[in-house]
C-alpha positions, 0 to 999 in steps of 0.5 A, a space after each residue: 829820107 825816111 821818116 819813123 813815126 811811133 804812135 805807141 812807144 815810149 815817146 810818140 812822134 816822128 824821129 828821123 832815123 832808126 836807132 831814135 825810133 827804135 828807142 822808144 818802141 824797143 820792149 815797149 808792151 803794144 808799140 805801134 810804129 812804122 816807116 814813111 817817105 813822108 812827113 805827112 804820111 807818118 803825122 797820119 798814121 800817129 793820128 789815127 794809131 794813137 790814143 789809149 795804150 800810149 806811155 804816161 810819157 807820151 801822153 804827157 804833152 796832152 794834159 791840161 795845164 797845171 796850176 801856176 804853184 804845181 811847178 814844184 810837185 810835177 806829180 801833184 793831181 789836178 782837179 777835175 775841175 780845173 781841167 774842165 776850165 782849162 782843156 780846150 774842146 779840141 787841142 791842135 798838134 803840131 811837129 817840133 825839130 828839137 835834137 836832130 829829130 821831130 817830135 810830136 807835141 801839143 798846144 792850145 789855142 790858135 797861135 800856130 798853124 800846122 802847114 807852117 810847122 811842115 814847112 819849116 821841118 821841111 826847110 830845116 831838111 832841105 838844109 841839113 841835106 845841102 850841108 852834108 853835099 858841099 860838106 862831101 864836095 870838099 873832101 873829094 880830090 881831083 882825080 882823072 881817069 886814065 887807059 884801060 885799068 882806070 887808074 886814078 892819077 893823083 895830081 902832082 904836088 906843087 913842088 918847088 923849081 930851082 935852076 942848077 949850075 947846069 941851067 936846067 930846072 928841077 923840082 926841089 922839096 923842102 930840104 932841097 933835094 932835087 926830085 925825079 922818078 926812075 922805073 924798068 918795065 919788061 915785056 916776056 920777062 925771063 922768057 925768050 924774046 923779052 924786050 926790056 927799057 927803062 923811064 926817068 921822069 923829072 916833070 911833064 915836058 921835061 927836056 931830060 926825061 928819058 924813055 930808052 931800052 936797057 942795055 945786055 940782058 933784057 929783064 925788068 931789075 935791068 932796067 929799075 937799076 940802069 934807070 936810076 944810074 942813068 938819073 945820076 949821071 944825068 943830075 951830075 951832068 947838070 949840077 945836082 947835088 941832092 938827089 931824091 930818087 922815087 921808085 917802086 923797085 924794093 929790089 934797087 933799094 935793098 942791094 943798094 942800102 943793105 946787100 951791096 957793102 957785102 957784095 963788095 967784100 967778097 968780090 960781088 958774090 952773094 953769101 952763097 957764093 954765087 956771082 951777083 946776076 946783075 953784077 955789071 949794071 951795080 957796078 955801074 951805079 955803084 961808080 955813080 952814087 957816091 958823087 952825090 947825096 942821095 936819098 932813096 924813096 920807095 913808092 907803091 906802082 900803080 897807085 896813081 902816083 903821077 911822077 911813077 905813072 909817068 915813068 912807067 910809061 917812059 919805061 915801057 915805050 923804051 922796051 918797045 925800041 930793045 932789039 938784042 
């Protein structure tokens, strides 16, 4: 921790931050200041460099005590005779911690000791460091690194669990929607020799998790569509009537919620008149989606979301099984 010593400035003393120090020396004629790694070094610098040239404000602590009636007029001049009577031969200096920084003060008599003040400052500084560390620790989430890309894997939230009429247990949100994550994967997407798969993830070790190759063309979009369809069919088979499908495919979400009604009116044709590329897969999805209440939820891919990462692993394993 740095210590900024100001021997000559608007206010002399030791400061804990540069802005506090800068405020005392910036624009001050003949300012003397320096940065140190220890309080002792900073105090020695002030003792060696302080003296004539310090502002009236910074020298105020060295003035002799004022008479009792001087409080009504802080600017009243003290007579030389009273000064001689009240000023000791050699005033001592001590450090006082106030408002986040250490400031130099003078005092008369032998009621305090420099070493005691130094210990107090160091003790308070250590307490401050401990408080900052505790605050930092509280803000650190539990994370784990996975894979060569060092993906930060966010732990799954503690969801409610309930059994459906089919006997299986599922995670549900506060609105009663069963949670499922779907994903598609494809190696060499769009090229010869492409291999695609789909993944459906309900929970860690869940008996209804799915990892299998796609049927038909091997593309990533086929994997995404077929994964959502498989999730809906499994949900229906197990008595689920409210399903939240979490997917990283905006293509699937937009197709189902925005474009599909228009495709159906046009005989599964695009606005250009061309046929929908994934017509067979979308027809299969459309045949089951209205049999239960579905909430489509977009999640970002490869952002450490637990369910999405697991669905991605299942889809990749399914792609490895693909054979045309």
